N, C-alpha and C positions, 0 to 999 in steps of 0.2 A: 630622376626623371626625365625626360627629353623631352623638350619643349620645342614644337616649330613654330616661330611667327610669319605671319602673312602679308604682307603688305602688297597695294597694288599701287602701279605707277600707270598713267595716264599724260600721254605727251609732256607736256613741262611740268609735271608735279614734281618730280625728281630734282630739274635745277630749282623750282619753288624751295621744296619741304625737306628733302631728303638728307642734306648735310645735317643740322639740328636733331631729327629723330635717330640718324645713327648716332652721333655723340650719345643720346641718352641710352640708347641700346645697349654702348660699348661700355656704359658704366654699371649697368645691371650689378646687381648683388644676388646670386640666384642659389647661394647657398651648396645644397646636394645636386640641384638641377645644372642641368647643361640646356644650352638655345642654339638652334640656328635659325637664321634667318632667310626667308623665302622672298624675292621681289617679282614678281608677275609682271610682266611691263605689257600693259595691254594698249592697240594700237601698236603693235612692237615697230622698229627698224631700227637700222646699222647704229644710227645717231644716238638714239637714246639709249638702248643696249651699252653702247662706247660709256655715255653719258654715267649710266649707274654703276657701272662696273668703276669706273674711275673716282667717284664720288665714294663707294663700300663694296671695295674687292673681296672684303670678307663673305658677304652674302651669295647666296644661288640665286641668280638671274636666270629666270624663264621669258620666253617670248608668248605671244598671246594675240589672237586675231582681233581682239578687244570686244570679245561680244558679252560684253557686263559684269557686274559686280560678281555674282553667284557664279560666275562661268571661270573670271580669276580665280578667286577664292578656292573651288572645285580642285583645280589644278595643282593650285599649291598645298592641298590638304592631302590630295594624294601623289606628291612627293613625299611630304614630311612622313605621310603613312609607310611608303616605303622605304626611306630614310630610319624608320623603327622611333618615331617619336609616339611619345605616350599622350598627350595632350597638343592641341592645336590652338593658336591665339590669332584671331581676326581682328587688324588693326589697321586706323588710318594712319598715311605718310605723314598730314600736317599736325604732327603730335608732336608731343614732348613728353618722356617720361620720366616719373621719378625712380630714385636706385632701387625702391625696393616693389616696382611696379608687377614684374613677371611674377615674382616669388611669391608675392601675396594675392594674385589673382587664380592662380593655378591651384593655390593650397586649400580652399573649401571642395574643391572636386574630389577629394579623398569620401567626401559625406557621400554617399549612394544615393540621395535623394534629390540633391541638386545635379540639374544638366547642364545649366549654361551660368558662369560669373561675368559681369562685367564690372569694370572699373569704375570709381566713380570719377567723372569725364567734368574738368574745369576748364571754364574760357582761357585762351592763353595772356600772360602779361598784365592782369587785372590786378589792382591792388587798392583794396584788400583785395582776398582771391573770391572771385565771383564762381557760380555753377554754369555748367553748359548741359549735364543730366545728372543725378541720380538714380537713371533708371527710366525705362520709359513704361507708357500705358497703351492698353487699346481701347478703344471707346465701341459701345456696342451699335454703331453705324461703321463701324473699320475703321475710324482714324487713329492715327497713332501719333505720340507727340511725346518730350521728354519732359520730365520732372524736374522744378527744381530751376528753370533757368533762369540766369541771371541774379539767385539769391546768393547772400553771402554764405561762405563755406564755410561748415563746423568742422573744423580741422582735427580736434578731438575726437571726431564721430568712430567708433571701433566695431558695431556690433554689423552685421551683415544684415541686409535689409532685403526681401522678399517685393519683387516686381513682376510688373505683369509681361515685360517685354525688355528685349535688353537692345542696346545701340550697339551699332555696327562701329563705332568709332574703337572700341577695343573688348571685346568678349571672348571666352576662353571656355572650351569643351573638351573632351574624352575624343581620343580618336576614336573610342567603341561607341560614344554617342553616335559622332556624326557619322558613322558606317550607318548604325541601329536607324538614323531618321533621314538616310538616303543625301546627306549633305544639302546644298545651298539648288532651291528651284531656279534654273537658270532660266527659263522664261519669264521671270520677274524684270532680268534685264538692268534697272534699279530702279531704287526706293519700293519701299514695302520687303526686300528681301530678308532685313533681320526680322523682320515681324512675322514672316512665314518662318523664317529657321526657330524663332522660338515658340509658335503655335504648336511647331511638329514637336518639342519639347513637351510642353504643356499636354498635348492629347496623351504622351505617355506617362503622366505621371508627376514627371520632375520638374522640381523646384527650379526655379532664375532669380541668381541673386544677385544685387550689387555689394562689391567689397570696397569699403569707405577706405582702407589701408592699400588699397590698388589705385594711384591717383597718376592720373594724365592729363596734361594740359593738351587744349584743342585751339588749334588756331581756326574758329569757326568764322566762317563767313557766310550771312543768308543770302539767298540769290532765288529767284524764283524765271525761269525762262519756259518756254511754252511747252517745248518738251520735259523739261519735269511734273508740269501741270495734266500732261498726257499721263505718263508713266505713274505718277501717285495715284489717279482718278483708276484708272485702270486697274492696277496693283491692289486697291482698297477694296474695290470688287471680287477681285479673286482670293482675297483673303476671307473676305464674308461669305464667299458660293463654296469657298474648301474645307473651312474650319466651323462654321457657326452652326449650334443645331439648328434643324429645320424649326422647332416651335418658337427658338427665339427670331429667325426671320420672317414668319409669318409675324407674330405679334408686333414686330417692329415695323413693319412691311409702310403704316400712314406716316411714320417718320420718315425712313428710306426714299418714299417718294417727295415728301415735303423738300425732304433735304438735296434730294435732286435735284429739285426746281430750285431753288435757292443755289446750289451750285451754279446750274445754266446760267441764271440772272447776272453772277458774279461772274463768270468767265466772260461774258457777254460783253461785260460794263468795263473787264479788263484787256478785252482783246483775245481772248483763249475761247470763244465761240469754238472754232475751228478745231481745235483738239478736244474740244467734250465732244465733238460731232464724230473725231476719229474714236472715240472709247464708245459711244454708241456702235458705231459700226463694227468695231471688234468682238463686242457680243452679239451680233446678227449672225457671226460664222459658226458655225456648227462645229468647224473642228476646234471652236474655242471652249464651248461645252462640252464636247467628246473627251476634250482634256480635263476639265474640270470634275468632271465626273467621275472619270478615272480615279483623279489625285485624291476626290474627296471617298471614293472608296476607301482608297490605300488608307486613308488617315483613321477611317472610322469604325476598321478594320484592326487599328493595332491602338484604337483607345484604351486608354486603362481611368479615363476620370468621368464624371456623370456629367450630364448637360450643366445640373446646377452647379457644381465646379467649375467648370467652364464659364458661368455665366456670372458668379464669384468675382470672379478674378477682372471683370470687364469696367469702366467708369462708364458715367452716365454723360459727363461734359464734353465740349471739346474746348481745350484750351492752347489755340496755340498763338504764344508768345510773342511772335514777331508780326503777328496781325491782332489791332486789336478792331477789331470792326464792334461798333453800337449794336448794330442788329444781335447779330450772335451772342454779345454780350448780357443784352437786356432782356432777348426777346426768346432767341434759340435755344438758349443755354438754361433758361430755368423752365421753359417747356420740356426740354429733353429731361431734365431731371427728376421733374414729377411723374412723366410717363416712365422712364427706367425704374421710377422705384414702384410705381402700379404695378409695371411689367415682373418686375422680380418677388414679389409679392404673390401674383398670380402663378409663375412660372416656377416658385422653389416651393 
């Protein structure tokens, strides 16, 4: 099997992260597989290309105009397809991979019921080892977050774990799957891109699994700029309006409105009011809704699961481990948990 590993450089990422990442890729125990590494240089320049080539001369370096995560990964996937790759792996550059990482990650894809595999993602340089993500989940109001953050790792874990959404830190899929789902939606630019990718696989009735024997350490740093707020909120609603059943959207609309009010208050308090206003303006554009309607029609035409099967993959509460908000913990989550429990009984 030929594996195409796609990494994205942005400005000084290569200088900060590529050497460690390269060393771990060069130590991969591939078995009967072979691997090619594609580095997409977002916001490319002669200097950044020269830096990447000097650090990792074996990699295939491709320049990009910097139009987001999905755009860069699509460029990489197209090159991997042209080079005859059977599987593509989308991975972060700020990572260190264990020697059997790639081999273990792609092995379950021989099961035709599986559409995407995700590595077990650990926090870098923690002792004892702690988790970054055992897979992501999707909440019924469109929020997505990782499972197991900062929990102690269970190193002897061997069985595949079905998950609701794959983390973009390290995920793999067959080239055939990537072609069937239309690869990444470049309009997301950043954040919720991996959720959108996962949702398209789920709509086609395929499983998404976390592979505990495929292990990667992630140099994770939590930060939240005002631009992150804009894309996270905008793309949360794009996922909702594109993939969620209409009955679920209608039934959950009271809580959607309540959460929107809470997000406005939280944004104003933290100086993000302008970004929330930009999100609102985005959804007042006709072209936004034209695009969402077109993509929703495409996804539901390809759907191979029922509304009930989709709803069962969602969770009730919002668990952002980096943000400990007492109002969310003691008021919001209990209300959402009860509401979603009742909602499921009615809709299912």
